[in-house]
OpenMM code with the backbone's topology and positions (N, CA, C; nanometers):
from openmm import Vec3, app, unit

residues = "UNK UNK UNK UNK UNK UNK UNK UNK UNK UNK UNK UNK UNK UNK UNK UNK UNK UNK UNK UNK UNK UNK UNK UNK UNK UNK UNK UNK UNK UNK UNK UNK UNK UNK UNK UNK UNK UNK UNK UNK UNK UNK UNK UNK UNK UNK UNK UNK UNK UNK UNK UNK UNK UNK UNK UNK UNK UNK UNK UNK UNK UNK UNK UNK UNK UNK UNK UNK UNK UNK UNK UNK UNK UNK UNK UNK UNK UNK UNK UNK UNK UNK UNK UNK UNK UNK UNK UNK UNK UNK UNK UNK UNK UNK UNK UNK UNK UNK UNK UNK UNK UNK UNK UNK UNK UNK UNK UNK UNK UNK UNK UNK UNK UNK UNK UNK UNK UNK UNK UNK UNK UNK UNK UNK UNK UNK UNK UNK UNK UNK UNK UNK UNK UNK UNK UNK UNK UNK UNK UNK UNK UNK UNK UNK UNK UNK UNK UNK UNK UNK UNK UNK UNK UNK UNK UNK UNK UNK UNK UNK UNK UNK UNK UNK UNK UNK UNK UNK UNK UNK UNK UNK UNK UNK UNK UNK UNK UNK UNK UNK UNK UNK".split()
positions = [
    Vec3(-4.0987, -3.1668, 8.0496),
    Vec3(-4.0840, -3.0827, 7.9442),
    Vec3(-4.2033, -2.9837, 7.9324),
    Vec3(-4.1662, -2.8700, 7.8955),
    Vec3(-4.2589, -2.7799, 7.8704),
    Vec3(-4.3270, -2.7992, 7.7504),
    Vec3(-4.4648, -2.7579, 7.7268),
    Vec3(-4.5430, -2.7777, 7.6167),
    Vec3(-4.5224, -2.6636, 7.5113),
    Vec3(-4.4591, -2.5589, 7.5427),
    Vec3(-4.4241, -2.4661, 7.4491),
    Vec3(-4.2867, -2.4806, 7.3990),
    Vec3(-4.2636, -2.4766, 7.2859),
    Vec3(-4.1218, -2.5132, 7.2320),
    Vec3(-4.0846, -2.3703, 7.1635),
    Vec3(-3.9515, -2.3507, 7.1562),
    Vec3(-3.8682, -2.2447, 7.1190),
    Vec3(-3.9122, -2.2233, 6.9658),
    Vec3(-3.9476, -2.1077, 6.9167),
    Vec3(-3.9839, -2.0859, 6.7788),
    Vec3(-3.8808, -2.0994, 6.6886),
    Vec3(-3.7523, -2.0798, 6.7210),
    Vec3(-3.6400, -2.1063, 6.6194),
    Vec3(-3.6146, -2.2710, 6.5999),
    Vec3(-3.6505, -2.3581, 6.7193),
    Vec3(-3.6405, -2.4906, 6.6902),
    Vec3(-3.7576, -2.5441, 6.6056),
    Vec3(-3.8796, -2.4901, 6.5989),
    Vec3(-3.9993, -2.5425, 6.5365),
    Vec3(-3.9841, -2.4818, 6.3954),
    Vec3(-3.9232, -2.3918, 6.3602),
    Vec3(-3.9239, -2.3366, 6.2233),
    Vec3(-4.0176, -2.2184, 6.2202),
    Vec3(-4.0821, -2.1709, 6.3174),
    Vec3(-4.1756, -2.0533, 6.3126),
    Vec3(-4.1204, -1.9254, 6.2609),
    Vec3(-4.0010, -1.9017, 6.3210),
    Vec3(-3.9372, -1.7610, 6.2718),
    Vec3(-3.8030, -1.7832, 6.1565),
    Vec3(-3.7886, -1.9274, 6.1512),
    Vec3(-3.6691, -1.9706, 6.0500),
    Vec3(-3.6914, -1.9122, 5.9296),
    Vec3(-3.8143, -1.9259, 5.8779),
    Vec3(-3.8502, -1.8862, 5.7232),
    Vec3(-3.8344, -1.7364, 5.7081),
    Vec3(-3.8792, -1.6715, 5.8141),
    Vec3(-3.8712, -1.5159, 5.7953),
    Vec3(-3.7356, -1.4707, 5.8193),
    Vec3(-3.6650, -1.5403, 5.9062),
    Vec3(-3.5119, -1.4975, 5.9133),
    Vec3(-3.4330, -1.5227, 5.7782),
    Vec3(-3.4583, -1.6495, 5.7274),
    Vec3(-3.3847, -1.6952, 5.6059),
    Vec3(-3.4181, -1.5909, 5.4882),
    Vec3(-3.5656, -1.5560, 5.4823),
    Vec3(-3.6024, -1.4561, 5.3766),
    Vec3(-3.5279, -1.3179, 5.3997),
    Vec3(-3.5289, -1.2641, 5.5004),
    Vec3(-3.4563, -1.1432, 5.5435),
    Vec3(-3.3022, -1.1625, 5.4984),
    Vec3(-3.2433, -1.2680, 5.5340),
    Vec3(-3.1046, -1.2983, 5.5069),
    Vec3(-3.0979, -1.2909, 5.3469),
    Vec3(-3.1815, -1.3647, 5.2755),
    Vec3(-3.1448, -1.3624, 5.1260),
    Vec3(-3.1643, -1.2388, 5.0724),
    Vec3(-3.2784, -1.1504, 5.1196),
    Vec3(-3.3031, -1.0129, 5.0565),
    Vec3(-3.2079, -0.9246, 5.0772),
    Vec3(-3.1428, -0.9208, 5.2003),
    Vec3(-3.0320, -0.8395, 5.2343),
    Vec3(-2.9012, -0.8754, 5.1664),
    Vec3(-2.8858, -0.9963, 5.1345),
    Vec3(-2.7692, -1.0483, 5.0547),
    Vec3(-2.7814, -1.0100, 4.9211),
    Vec3(-2.9041, -1.0092, 4.8707),
    Vec3(-2.9249, -0.9979, 4.7140),
    Vec3(-2.9087, -0.8360, 4.7079),
    Vec3(-2.9694, -0.7603, 4.7986),
    Vec3(-2.9556, -0.6055, 4.7993),
    Vec3(-2.7979, -0.5663, 4.7931),
    Vec3(-2.7358, -0.6408, 4.8857),
    Vec3(-2.5760, -0.6103, 4.9021),
    Vec3(-2.5189, -0.6373, 4.7576),
    Vec3(-2.5573, -0.7512, 4.7167),
    Vec3(-2.4792, -0.7859, 4.5687),
    Vec3(-2.5083, -0.6757, 4.4652),
    Vec3(-2.6404, -0.6519, 4.4512),
    Vec3(-2.6881, -0.5233, 4.3515),
    Vec3(-2.6088, -0.4062, 4.3785),
    Vec3(-2.5992, -0.3699, 4.5160),
    Vec3(-2.5393, -0.2400, 4.5431),
    Vec3(-2.3925, -0.2440, 4.5182),
    Vec3(-2.3287, -0.3593, 4.5338),
    Vec3(-2.1814, -0.3683, 4.5174),
    Vec3(-2.1662, -0.3667, 4.3443),
    Vec3(-2.2451, -0.4229, 4.2607),
    Vec3(-2.2365, -0.4188, 4.1397),
    Vec3(-2.2550, -0.2866, 4.0813),
    Vec3(-2.3539, -0.2075, 4.1421),
    Vec3(-2.3618, -0.0680, 4.1024),
    Vec3(-2.2501, 0.0117, 4.1257),
    Vec3(-2.1915, -0.0162, 4.2554),
    Vec3(-2.0882, 0.0689, 4.3044),
    Vec3(-1.9516, 0.0381, 4.2057),
    Vec3(-1.9352, -0.0952, 4.1725),
    Vec3(-1.8117, -0.1342, 4.0927),
    Vec3(-1.8168, -0.1053, 3.9472),
    Vec3(-1.9437, -0.0954, 3.9042),
    Vec3(-1.9718, -0.0682, 3.7588),
    Vec3(-1.8930, 0.0471, 3.6918),
    Vec3(-1.8985, 0.1563, 3.7543),
    Vec3(-1.8142, 0.2694, 3.6853),
    Vec3(-1.6636, 0.2469, 3.6818),
    Vec3(-1.6171, 0.1787, 3.7780),
    Vec3(-1.4735, 0.1410, 3.7823),
    Vec3(-1.4452, 0.0562, 3.6609),
    Vec3(-1.5276, -0.0480, 3.6311),
    Vec3(-1.5084, -0.1382, 3.5308),
    Vec3(-1.5206, -0.0867, 3.3909),
    Vec3(-1.6145, 0.0061, 3.3956),
    Vec3(-1.6551, 0.0709, 3.2629),
    Vec3(-1.5402, 0.1716, 3.2297),
    Vec3(-1.4793, 0.2235, 3.3297),
    Vec3(-1.3602, 0.3032, 3.3044),
    Vec3(-1.2356, 0.2454, 3.2312),
    Vec3(-1.2451, 0.1143, 3.2264),
    Vec3(-1.1356, 0.0312, 3.1789),
    Vec3(-1.1479, 0.0251, 3.0241),
    Vec3(-1.2714, 0.0527, 2.9726),
    Vec3(-1.2873, 0.0366, 2.8299),
    Vec3(-1.2293, 0.1664, 2.7590),
    Vec3(-1.1736, 0.1299, 2.6270),
    Vec3(-1.1204, 0.2469, 2.5538),
    Vec3(-1.2058, 0.3609, 2.5301),
    Vec3(-1.1573, 0.4809, 2.5259),
    Vec3(-1.2439, 0.5826, 2.4979),
    Vec3(-1.3076, 0.5985, 2.3586),
    Vec3(-1.3824, 0.6816, 2.3405),
    Vec3(-1.4585, 0.6941, 2.2020),
    Vec3(-1.3572, 0.7396, 2.1076),
    Vec3(-1.2692, 0.8301, 2.1323),
    Vec3(-1.1660, 0.8853, 2.0381),
    Vec3(-1.0568, 0.7723, 2.0165),
    Vec3(-1.0364, 0.6660, 2.0938),
    Vec3(-0.9445, 0.5817, 2.0711),
    Vec3(-1.0151, 0.4575, 1.9728),
    Vec3(-1.1494, 0.4536, 2.0109),
    Vec3(-1.2179, 0.3381, 1.9164),
    Vec3(-1.2322, 0.3964, 1.7806),
    Vec3(-1.2321, 0.5306, 1.7763),
    Vec3(-1.2573, 0.5864, 1.6413),
    Vec3(-1.1214, 0.5669, 1.5612),
    Vec3(-1.0189, 0.5468, 1.6239),
    Vec3(-0.8832, 0.5273, 1.5625),
    Vec3(-0.8523, 0.3654, 1.5318),
    Vec3(-0.9591, 0.2924, 1.5838),
    Vec3(-0.9301, 0.1377, 1.5785),
    Vec3(-0.9475, 0.0936, 1.4457),
    Vec3(-1.0220, 0.1594, 1.3529),
    Vec3(-1.0245, 0.1234, 1.2087),
    Vec3(-1.0613, 0.2463, 1.1286),
    Vec3(-1.0031, 0.2486, 1.0115),
    Vec3(-1.0389, 0.3426, 0.9097),
    Vec3(-1.0870, 0.2894, 0.7807),
    Vec3(-1.1434, 0.3781, 0.7009),
    Vec3(-1.1907, 0.3347, 0.5684),
    Vec3(-1.1252, 0.4015, 0.4835),
    Vec3(-1.0641, 0.3566, 0.3765),
    Vec3(-0.9747, 0.4270, 0.2745),
    Vec3(-1.0533, 0.4124, 0.1295),
    Vec3(-1.0877, 0.5123, 0.0521),
    Vec3(-1.1439, 0.5153, -0.0779),
    Vec3(-1.0104, 0.5005, -0.1804),
    Vec3(-1.0050, 0.3865, -0.2464),
    Vec3(-0.8854, 0.3508, -0.3439),
    Vec3(-0.9118, 0.4002, -0.4856),
    Vec3(-1.0514, 0.4418, -0.5176),
    Vec3(-1.0923, 0.4838, -0.6388),
    Vec3(-0.9871, 0.5897, -0.7138),
    Vec3(-0.9462, 0.6913, -0.6325),
    Vec3(-0.8388, 0.8063, -0.6903),
    Vec3(-0.6937, 0.7613, -0.7352),
    Vec3(-0.6816, 0.6306, -0.6653),
    Vec3(-0.5288, 0.5917, -0.6873),
    Vec3(-0.5095, 0.5440, -0.8187),
    Vec3(-0.4161, 0.5759, -0.9086),
    Vec3(-0.3918, 0.5311, -1.0389),
    Vec3(-0.2924, 0.4002, -1.0289),
    Vec3(-0.2935, 0.3261, -1.1339),
    Vec3(-0.2000, 0.2056, -1.1514),
    Vec3(-0.0607, 0.2711, -1.1225),
    Vec3(0.0300, 0.2196, -1.0256),
    Vec3(0.1678, 0.2481, -1.0153),
    Vec3(0.1795, 0.3569, -0.9007),
    Vec3(0.0696, 0.3979, -0.8598),
    Vec3(0.0687, 0.5260, -0.7644),
    Vec3(0.0794, 0.4525, -0.6203),
    Vec3(0.1158, 0.5350, -0.5271),
    Vec3(0.1084, 0.4927, -0.3748),
    Vec3(0.0397, 0.6125, -0.2988),
    Vec3(-0.0255, 0.5720, -0.2005),
    Vec3(-0.0639, 0.6854, -0.0907),
    Vec3(-0.0368, 0.6276, 0.0516),
    Vec3(-0.0092, 0.7108, 0.1389),
    Vec3(-0.0144, 0.6895, 0.2717),
    Vec3(-0.1354, 0.7389, 0.3681),
    Vec3(-0.1850, 0.6294, 0.4273),
    Vec3(-0.2892, 0.6727, 0.5218),
    Vec3(-0.2250, 0.6337, 0.6487),
    Vec3(-0.3062, 0.7001, 0.7525),
    Vec3(-0.2632, 0.6927, 0.8966),
    Vec3(-0.3625, 0.6142, 0.9896),
    Vec3(-0.3090, 0.5097, 1.0295),
    Vec3(-0.4059, 0.4187, 1.1169),
    Vec3(-0.3321, 0.3945, 1.2556),
    Vec3(-0.4129, 0.4293, 1.3576),
    Vec3(-0.3448, 0.4337, 1.5131),
    Vec3(-0.2119, 0.4984, 1.5160),
    Vec3(-0.2068, 0.6100, 1.4419),
    Vec3(-0.0941, 0.6835, 1.4643),
    Vec3(0.0256, 0.6351, 1.3647),
    Vec3(0.0279, 0.5262, 1.2843),
    Vec3(0.1109, 0.4775, 1.2183),
    Vec3(0.0955, 0.4904, 1.0747),
    Vec3(0.1812, 0.5189, 0.9663),
    Vec3(0.1657, 0.5374, 0.8407),
    Vec3(0.1406, 0.3755, 0.7580),
    Vec3(0.0402, 0.3894, 0.7009),
    Vec3(0.0058, 0.2670, 0.6234),
    Vec3(0.0327, 0.2990, 0.4695),
    Vec3(0.1082, 0.2293, 0.4159),
    Vec3(0.1544, 0.2400, 0.2706),
    Vec3(0.0470, 0.1407, 0.1914),
    Vec3(-0.0169, 0.2153, 0.0746),
    Vec3(-0.1084, 0.1558, 0.0023),
    Vec3(-0.0458, 0.1846, -0.1294),
    Vec3(-0.0246, 0.0685, -0.2118),
    Vec3(0.0305, 0.0902, -0.3518),
    Vec3(-0.0621, 0.0074, -0.4515),
    Vec3(-0.1054, 0.0705, -0.5595),
    Vec3(-0.1628, 0.0172, -0.6626),
    Vec3(-0.0540, -0.0551, -0.7521),
    Vec3(-0.0140, -0.1725, -0.7393),
    Vec3(0.0922, -0.2204, -0.8022),
    Vec3(0.0606, -0.2492, -0.9593),
    Vec3(0.1654, -0.2351, -1.0406),
    Vec3(0.1577, -0.2624, -1.1772),
    Vec3(0.1955, -0.4012, -1.1950),
    Vec3(0.1429, -0.4523, -1.3120),
    Vec3(0.1553, -0.5832, -1.3616),
    Vec3(0.3202, -0.6387, -1.3328),
    Vec3(0.4026, -0.5371, -1.3608),
    Vec3(0.5404, -0.5685, -1.3506),
    Vec3(0.5896, -0.5862, -1.2235),
    Vec3(0.5269, -0.5013, -1.1101),
    Vec3(0.5584, -0.5009, -0.9541),
    Vec3(0.5092, -0.6460, -0.9241),
    Vec3(0.4120, -0.6986, -0.9605),
    Vec3(0.3383, -0.8119, -0.9250),
    Vec3(0.4307, -0.9285, -0.9556),
    Vec3(0.4651, -0.9237, -1.0965),
    Vec3(0.5810, -1.0273, -1.1531),
    Vec3(0.7147, -1.0377, -1.0772),
    Vec3(0.7555, -0.9206, -1.0599),
    Vec3(0.8784, -0.9059, -0.9775),
    Vec3(0.8645, -0.9810, -0.8373),
    Vec3(0.7454, -0.9502, -0.7667),
    Vec3(0.7349, -0.9987, -0.6312),
    Vec3(0.7158, -1.1467, -0.6479),
    Vec3(0.6395, -1.2067, -0.7393),
    Vec3(0.6216, -1.3548, -0.7601),
    Vec3(0.7321, -1.4149, -0.7999),
    Vec3(0.8554, -1.3572, -0.8639),
    Vec3(0.9357, -1.4249, -0.9322),
    Vec3(1.0599, -1.4373, -0.8183),
    Vec3(1.0499, -1.4022, -0.7141),
    Vec3(1.1472, -1.4075, -0.6003),
    Vec3(1.1489, -1.5496, -0.5367),
    Vec3(1.2550, -1.6134, -0.5101),
    Vec3(1.2731, -1.7440, -0.4625),
    Vec3(1.2522, -1.7432, -0.3151),
    Vec3(1.1308, -1.7535, -0.2647),
    Vec3(1.0955, -1.7457, -0.1202),
    Vec3(1.2002, -1.7939, -0.0074),
    Vec3(1.2642, -1.9171, -0.0333),
    Vec3(1.3621, -1.9561, 0.0285),
    Vec3(1.4752, -1.8762, 0.0549),
    Vec3(1.5077, -1.7783, -0.0324),
    Vec3(1.6205, -1.6758, -0.0222),
    Vec3(1.5764, -1.5867, 0.0728),
    Vec3(1.4593, -1.5475, 0.1084),
    Vec3(1.4370, -1.4296, 0.2002),
    Vec3(1.4807, -1.4610, 0.3417),
    Vec3(1.5050, -1.3536, 0.4022),
    Vec3(1.5274, -1.3428, 0.5532),
    Vec3(1.3938, -1.3689, 0.6235),
    Vec3(1.2908, -1.3217, 0.5907),
    Vec3(1.1690, -1.3358, 0.6443),
    Vec3(1.0650, -1.4113, 0.5428),
    Vec3(1.0706, -1.5200, 0.5182),
    Vec3(1.0168, -1.5773, 0.3925),
    Vec3(0.8833, -1.5612, 0.4037),
    Vec3(0.8041, -1.5127, 0.2913),
    Vec3(0.6556, -1.4761, 0.2853),
    Vec3(0.6354, -1.4864, 0.1217),
    Vec3(0.5388, -1.5516, 0.0635),
    Vec3(0.5225, -1.5321, -0.0733),
    Vec3(0.4168, -1.4127, -0.0634),
    Vec3(0.4295, -1.3645, -0.2201),
    Vec3(0.3438, -1.2593, -0.2423),
    Vec3(0.1907, -1.2660, -0.2044),
    Vec3(0.1402, -1.3880, -0.2337),
    Vec3(0.0188, -1.4131, -0.2032),
    Vec3(-0.0389, -1.4278, -0.0538),
    Vec3(0.0686, -1.4432, 0.0256),
    Vec3(0.0366, -1.4299, 0.1762),
    Vec3(0.0447, -1.2932, 0.2225),
    Vec3(0.0864, -1.1924, 0.1262),
    Vec3(0.1018, -1.0455, 0.1907),
    Vec3(-0.0069, -0.9712, 0.1144),
    Vec3(-0.0989, -1.0095, 0.0248),
    Vec3(-0.2081, -0.9315, -0.0321),
    Vec3(-0.3395, -1.0303, -0.0392),
    Vec3(-0.4407, -0.9449, -0.0495),
    Vec3(-0.5696, -1.0045, -0.0669),
    Vec3(-0.6139, -0.9964, -0.2241),
    Vec3(-0.5841, -0.8774, -0.2809),
    Vec3(-0.6104, -0.8781, -0.4252),
    Vec3(-0.4656, -0.8449, -0.4705),
    Vec3(-0.4044, -0.8891, -0.5775),
    Vec3(-0.2894, -0.8894, -0.6217),
    Vec3(-0.2370, -0.7466, -0.6593),
    Vec3(-0.3315, -0.6520, -0.6961),
    Vec3(-0.2737, -0.5228, -0.7574),
    Vec3(-0.2739, -0.4450, -0.6178),
    Vec3(-0.3210, -0.4739, -0.5165),
    Vec3(-0.3359, -0.3789, -0.4019),
    Vec3(-0.2159, -0.4391, -0.2914),
    Vec3(-0.1155, -0.3663, -0.2581),
    Vec3(-0.0280, -0.3953, -0.1503),
    Vec3(-0.0630, -0.2946, -0.0384),
    Vec3(-0.0831, -0.3443, 0.0766),
    Vec3(-0.1230, -0.2622, 0.1868),
    Vec3(-0.0341, -0.3081, 0.3233),
    Vec3(0.0411, -0.2173, 0.3689),
    Vec3(0.1276, -0.2626, 0.4764),
    Vec3(0.1775, -0.1477, 0.5630),
    Vec3(0.2199, -0.1604, 0.6788),
    Vec3(0.2480, -0.0633, 0.7801),
    Vec3(0.3800, -0.0073, 0.7298),
    Vec3(0.4123, 0.1135, 0.7054),
    Vec3(0.5367, 0.1824, 0.6723),
    Vec3(0.6195, 0.2098, 0.7760),
    Vec3(0.6579, 0.1215, 0.8553),
    Vec3(0.7642, 0.1355, 0.9675),
    Vec3(0.8656, 0.0368, 0.9505),
    Vec3(0.9990, 0.0839, 0.9110),
    Vec3(1.1068, -0.0148, 0.8962),
    Vec3(1.1129, -0.1064, 1.0365),
    Vec3(1.1329, -0.2391, 1.0089),
    Vec3(1.1268, -0.3358, 1.1114),
    Vec3(1.2771, -0.3311, 1.1946),
    Vec3(1.3878, -0.2397, 1.1390),
    Vec3(1.5035, -0.2378, 1.2107),
    Vec3(1.4992, -0.1253, 1.3386),
    Vec3(1.4804, -0.0059, 1.3106),
    Vec3(1.4726, 0.0910, 1.4275),
    Vec3(1.3509, 0.1929, 1.4103),
    Vec3(1.2436, 0.1482, 1.3403),
    Vec3(1.1240, 0.2283, 1.3297),
    Vec3(1.1263, 0.3490, 1.2470),
    Vec3(1.2211, 0.3482, 1.1501),
    Vec3(1.2154, 0.4709, 1.0447),
    Vec3(1.0975, 0.4408, 0.9610),
    Vec3(1.0575, 0.5690, 0.8870),
    Vec3(0.9654, 0.5492, 0.7669),
    Vec3(1.0537, 0.5349, 0.6348),
    Vec3(1.0396, 0.4190, 0.5636),
    Vec3(1.1106, 0.4089, 0.4447),
    Vec3(1.0603, 0.5115, 0.3464),
    Vec3(1.1582, 0.5464, 0.2459),
    Vec3(1.1260, 0.6177, 0.1242),
    Vec3(1.0613, 0.5269, 0.0279),
    Vec3(0.9887, 0.5759, -0.0854),
    Vec3(0.9465, 0.4911, -0.1861),
    Vec3(0.7910, 0.5034, -0.2099),
    Vec3(0.7413, 0.6011, -0.1400),
    Vec3(0.5947, 0.6258, -0.1755),
    Vec3(0.5677, 0.7348, -0.2640),
    Vec3(0.6642, 0.8298, -0.2864),
    Vec3(0.6449, 0.9345, -0.3738),
    Vec3(0.7268, 0.8894, -0.5029),
    Vec3(0.6855, 0.9635, -0.6018),
    Vec3(0.7528, 0.9233, -0.7297),
    Vec3(0.9006, 0.9547, -0.7349),
    Vec3(0.9517, 1.0542, -0.6862),
    Vec3(1.0970, 1.0908, -0.6942),
    Vec3(1.1715, 1.0174, -0.5662),
    Vec3(1.1002, 0.9450, -0.4694),
    Vec3(1.1787, 0.8893, -0.3637),
    Vec3(1.2644, 0.7826, -0.4082),
    Vec3(1.3787, 0.7587, -0.3498),
    Vec3(1.4642, 0.6285, -0.3871),
    Vec3(1.3787, 0.5075, -0.3370),
    Vec3(1.3771, 0.3969, -0.4391),
    Vec3(1.2973, 0.2999, -0.4068),
    Vec3(1.3923, 0.1659, -0.3601),
    Vec3(1.5245, 0.1919, -0.3670),
    Vec3(1.6203, 0.0820, -0.3130),
    Vec3(1.6574, -0.0129, -0.4615),
    Vec3(1.7274, -0.1079, -0.4247),
    Vec3(1.7612, -0.2030, -0.5145),
    Vec3(1.6499, -0.3052, -0.5731),
    Vec3(1.5556, -0.3030, -0.5121),
    Vec3(1.4408, -0.3926, -0.5457),
    Vec3(1.3067, -0.3266, -0.5834),
    Vec3(1.3340, -0.1742, -0.6222),
    Vec3(1.2065, -0.1210, -0.6629),
    Vec3(1.0994, -0.0958, -0.5744),
    Vec3(1.1262, -0.1153, -0.4430),
    Vec3(1.0159, -0.1283, -0.3539),
    Vec3(1.0288, 0.0004, -0.2550),
    Vec3(1.0896, -0.0237, -0.1553),
    Vec3(1.1177, 0.0843, -0.0398),
    Vec3(1.2429, 0.0749, 0.0018),
    Vec3(1.2943, 0.2073, 0.0379),
    Vec3(1.4364, 0.2116, 0.0913),
    Vec3(1.4555, 0.2754, 0.2143),
    Vec3(1.4724, 0.2442, 0.3350),
    Vec3(1.5179, 0.3151, 0.4418),
    Vec3(1.6534, 0.3664, 0.4416),
    Vec3(1.6578, 0.5193, 0.4341),
    Vec3(1.7677, 0.5910, 0.4076),
    Vec3(1.8404, 0.5716, 0.5421),
    Vec3(1.7920, 0.5698, 0.6391),
    Vec3(1.8709, 0.5790, 0.7805),
    Vec3(1.9719, 0.4733, 0.7947),
    Vec3(1.9428, 0.3329, 0.7700),
    Vec3(2.0386, 0.2330, 0.7943),
    Vec3(2.0399, 0.1551, 0.6584),
    Vec3(2.0025, 0.1814, 0.5552),
    Vec3(2.0136, 0.1036, 0.4404),
    Vec3(1.9142, -0.0243, 0.4197),
    Vec3(1.8052, -0.0405, 0.4597),
    Vec3(1.7301, -0.1442, 0.4347),
    Vec3(1.6498, -0.1391, 0.3025),
    Vec3(1.6663, -0.2388, 0.2292),
    Vec3(1.5949, -0.2532, 0.0974),
    Vec3(1.4732, -0.3490, 0.1067),
    Vec3(1.3439, -0.2880, 0.0535),
    Vec3(1.2277, -0.3817, 0.0729),
    Vec3(1.2106, -0.4035, -0.0742),
    Vec3(1.1316, -0.5030, -0.1296),
    Vec3(1.0934, -0.5430, -0.2627),
    Vec3(0.9500, -0.4859, -0.2905),
    Vec3(0.9027, -0.5153, -0.4122),
    Vec3(0.7620, -0.4654, -0.4397),
    Vec3(0.6508, -0.5332, -0.3864),
    Vec3(0.6901, -0.6217, -0.2726),
    Vec3(0.5864, -0.6836, -0.1768),
    Vec3(0.6325, -0.6510, -0.0389),
    Vec3(0.6998, -0.5602, -0.0203),
    Vec3(0.7476, -0.5038, 0.1081),
    Vec3(0.8170, -0.6133, 0.1930),
    Vec3(0.8810, -0.7066, 0.1218),
    Vec3(0.9783, -0.7899, 0.2032),
    Vec3(1.1127, -0.7413, 0.1931),
    Vec3(1.1782, -0.7744, 0.3291),
    Vec3(1.3300, -0.7209, 0.3457),
    Vec3(1.4022, -0.8036, 0.2522),
    Vec3(1.4927, -0.7442, 0.1633),
    Vec3(1.5763, -0.8128, 0.0782),
    Vec3(1.7348, -0.7762, 0.1122),
    Vec3(1.7560, -0.6727, 0.1729),
    Vec3(1.8886, -0.6208, 0.2005),
    Vec3(1.8855, -0.5216, 0.3082),
    Vec3(1.9920, -0.5390, 0.3952),
    Vec3(2.0086, -0.4301, 0.5125),
    Vec3(1.9752, -0.5071, 0.6503),
    Vec3(1.9784, -0.4111, 0.7482),
    Vec3(1.9760, -0.4503, 0.8712),
    Vec3(1.8386, -0.4984, 0.9353),
    Vec3(1.7367, -0.4610, 0.8433),
    Vec3(1.6032, -0.5005, 0.9266),
    Vec3(1.5634, -0.6566, 0.9126),
    Vec3(1.5064, -0.6906, 1.0221),
    Vec3(1.5036, -0.8439, 1.0401),
    Vec3(1.3730, -0.8974, 0.9865),
    Vec3(1.2828, -0.8144, 0.9585),
    Vec3(1.1408, -0.8558, 0.9238),
    Vec3(1.0987, -0.7900, 0.8057),
    Vec3(0.9896, -0.8342, 0.7461),
    Vec3(0.9233, -0.7789, 0.6333),
    Vec3(0.8429, -0.6532, 0.6842),
    Vec3(0.7995, -0.5624, 0.5922),
    Vec3(0.7113, -0.4700, 0.6434),
    Vec3(0.5823, -0.5152, 0.6969),
    Vec3(0.5160, -0.5033, 0.8007),
    Vec3(0.3897, -0.5816, 0.8569),
    Vec3(0.2818, -0.5357, 0.7718),
    Vec3(0.1981, -0.6368, 0.7396),
    Vec3(0.0636, -0.6226, 0.6860),
    Vec3(-0.0559, -0.5807, 0.7879),
    Vec3(-0.1151, -0.5058, 0.8082),
    Vec3(-0.2232, -0.4738, 0.9028),
    Vec3(-0.3542, -0.5587, 0.8661),
    Vec3(-0.4325, -0.5810, 0.9579),
    Vec3(-0.5480, -0.6426, 0.9126),
    Vec3(-0.6376, -0.5766, 0.8492),
    Vec3(-0.6893, -0.6004, 0.7269),
    Vec3(-0.7711, -0.5106, 0.6540),
    Vec3(-0.8636, -0.6054, 0.5459),
    Vec3(-0.9582, -0.5394, 0.5184),
    Vec3(-1.0806, -0.6152, 0.4346),
    Vec3(-1.1226, -0.5184, 0.3291),
    Vec3(-1.1623, -0.5634, 0.2000),
    Vec3(-1.2260, -0.4972, 0.1141),
    Vec3(-1.3730, -0.4967, 0.1330),
    Vec3(-1.4272, -0.3640, 0.1384),
    Vec3(-1.5742, -0.3506, 0.1717),
    Vec3(-1.6350, -0.3469, 0.0389),
    Vec3(-1.5676, -0.2991, -0.0734),
    Vec3(-1.6242, -0.3215, -0.2085),
    Vec3(-1.5128, -0.3160, -0.3002),
    Vec3(-1.5291, -0.2842, -0.4371),
    Vec3(-1.4075, -0.2819, -0.5092),
    Vec3(-1.3137, -0.1674, -0.5036),
    Vec3(-1.3705, -0.0743, -0.4305),
    Vec3(-1.2869, 0.0689, -0.4223),
    Vec3(-1.2802, 0.1093, -0.2736),
    Vec3(-1.3177, 0.0208, -0.1749),
    Vec3(-1.3030, 0.0814, -0.0488),
    Vec3(-1.2449, -0.0344, 0.0544),
    Vec3(-1.1416, 0.0034, 0.1348),
    Vec3(-1.0964, -0.0917, 0.2341),
    Vec3(-1.1169, -0.0500, 0.3670),
    Vec3(-1.1210, -0.1417, 0.4848),
    Vec3(-1.1158, -0.1123, 0.6080),
    Vec3(-1.0065, -0.1620, 0.6570),
    Vec3(-0.9192, -0.0763, 0.7263),
    Vec3(-0.7944, -0.1248, 0.7978),
    Vec3(-0.8234, -0.1277, 0.9483),
    Vec3(-0.7834, -0.2248, 1.0122),
    Vec3(-0.8480, -0.2370, 1.1444),
    Vec3(-0.9542, -0.3351, 1.1787),
] * unit.nanometer
topology = app.Topology()
chain = topology.addChain("A")
for resn in residues:
    res = topology.addResidue(resn, chain)
    for name in ("N", "CA", "C"):
        topology.addAtom(name, app.Element.getBySymbol(name[0]), res)
């Protein structure tokens, strides 16, 4: 046997080779991440879309018994400052008799403010009932003139072809007169 051994067998160049392998692998991983990042970032919603994700609505100008319509994500949102009579009518309903059973308390955060998406759950029409002269249907809430769905003072379906109540969007009170929808 010879006195000189192969450097690969003794580990002389092995540490240098391993270091080069690790360094080039790390550099490749960083390069790949930098190359892929613009693609991944392009999947995030655009700033104009994020701006529509939530809206703030000032409730202070709305008088008791009045309703306004805000627009959130391209959909009409009905906001009604309910009277004590409206609240009483909504609470007097036998929930088990409803097609889509929900109590009034499940649909509101504060009793006087009803906030819901104003799109009929039958075929996507916008029900009447927001303006003082609009037909409000048999239950003094909203009425979809297209197909005859009647909603009560809590936005629950009471009569007609609509299968579900008017949906309540996610919202929160920021203070006594401001809400954030979305």
